[in-house]
N, C-alpha and C positions, 0 to 999 in steps of 0.2 A: 628510286623505287617509290618514294612517297608521291612524287608527281604522277607516276604511272597509275597508282591506286586512285588518286583524286580524279584523274582524267577518265579512268574506267567508271568510277562512281557517277560522274557527271553524265557520261554516255548512257549508263543504265537508266538514270532518272529521265533523261530526254526521250529515250526509247519507250519507257513505260508511259510517259505522258502522251506519246503518239499512238501506242498500241491500245491503251485503255479505252479511248473513245471508239476505236475500230472494233474492239470486242463487243462493246455495247451495240454498235450499229449492226454487226453481224448477227447478234442475238435477236434484235428487233426484226431484221429482214427474214431470218429463219422462222420466226413466229408468224410473220405476215404471209410467208409462203406455205404455212401449214406444217412445218417441221415440228416434231415433238422435242422439246428441250427438257432433258432429265437431269435434275440437280442431285437427287437422292435415288440411287439405283436400287435401294432396299424397299422403296415404296412403289405402288402402282401409280402410273401417270397416264393421262389420256387427254386428247384434244380432238375437237371436230375439225375437219379439213374441208375447205371450200371445194365445190365440184361445179362442173359446167352444166349439169343436168338438173332439172327440177325434180326428177324421179330417182335421184341417187343421193344417198347420205353416206358419209365416210368419216372414220375416226382412226387415229393412230393411238395405240396403247403400248405402254411399257410394262412388261411382266418381270418382277424381280426373280432372281435365281432361287432355285429350291422350291418353287411354287408351281401349282397348276390351277387353272381356272376353268369354270364352266361358263360358256357364253350361250344364253338362251334368248331366243326371239319369240315373242308372243304377238299374235295378230288378232284383229277383230275383237270386239267387246273389251276394249282397253279402258279400264276404270281410271279415275283421277289419282289414285294412290296405290292400290294393291298391285301385287306382282302376279298377274294372270291374264289370260286371253282365251279365246275359243280354240285357237290352233297354236301350236308351238313346235319349235325345233331347237336342238341343243348341240353344241360342239365343244370339245375340250381343247384347251391350249396347254401343252406340256412344256414348251421351250421358253426359257428366259429370253428377254430382249424385246425388240419392237415388233409389233404386229399391226396389220391393217384389217379393220372390220368394215364391211360395206353392207348397205341394204339398198337393193336396186329393184325398180319396178320396170318390167319389160312387157311387150305385147307378145303373147303366145301365137306363133304363126299357124298353129293348127286350128284355133278357134277365135283368134283376135281378142281374147280376154287378157286383161292386165293381171300380171302375177308378180308378187314380191318374193324376193329371195335374199337371204342373209349369206354373206360370203366371209369366210375366215380363211386365211392362207390362200386366197384365190379360188377356193373350192366352195361351191354353194350348197346350202341346205335349206329345205323348205321350198314350197311352190304354192304360195298363198294367193288366192283371188283377192285382188285389190281394186275392185271396180270403183271404189270411192275416189280413185285418182282421176277419174273422168268427170267428176262433179265440177261444174262451172261456178256455182255459187257457194262453194264450200268455204268454211273458215277452219283454221287449224291452230293448235298450240303445241309447243315443244318445250319439254323440260329435260334435264339431264346434263350431260357434258356438252358444252358449246364451244365457242372459239377461244375461250380462256382455258388455260391448262387446269386439269383436275389432278390433285395429288391426294392419294388415300393410303391408309395403312394396309399392308398385305393380307391381313385376316378379315378385312371388311368388304362386304358386298356393296355394289353400287349400280345405279341406273345409268346406262350409257345414254339412252334416249327413251322418251315417251312421247310419241307423235300421235295426237288425237285430232280427228277431223269430223266435222258435222255439217249437214246442210241446213239445219234449223237454227242453231244458236252457236255462240262462241263456245268451243269445247271446255273452257275453264268454268263456264256457267252450268255445264251439264253435270249433274250429280252422279248419274249412273254411267255404265260403260258405253262407249261409242266406237266407231271404226278407227282404224289406224294400226300402229305397231309399236312395240317397245322392245328394247334389248337390255337384258339384265346380266351383270357379270358378278360371279361370286366364287370364292375359293372352292376348289373341288374337294369332295369328301373322300 
């Protein structure tokens, strides 16, 4: 009996030594592929995901149970710090779990104008003119949740992204509002 317990203990240690590095490698690969790794399901988690298009931005967010959040997209006249824009649209997320939020710019077939659209749950809201996407000599800056995971308290608002673009100067040097978009997430009231 003692020999069986010792053999079992040795087997468990050897298996753990093999599986431990595999878990780490799996976590690294999931992060690299844009999967959201949630360690604390009671907190909001978010990460930006790589896309194939220059005109698509995408994030995965984790909403804790018992909470609902307002996701608001502001466009044009985006300032360096404030939460505002000339145009906006808002969507509410009620369900706990992982959600995908996208901002996509497409060409309108009716008039060939570029229009931005925020998508939550695969359905879009907003139809914002984004002619700045045609600028060849534009410079841009982005703040907010990037490719490193964001973890926040469930009662805390946060900026998913603030994308500012300008033809004249680097947007971080512009004191006033400029073109672009921002997505703000806050607990619903």
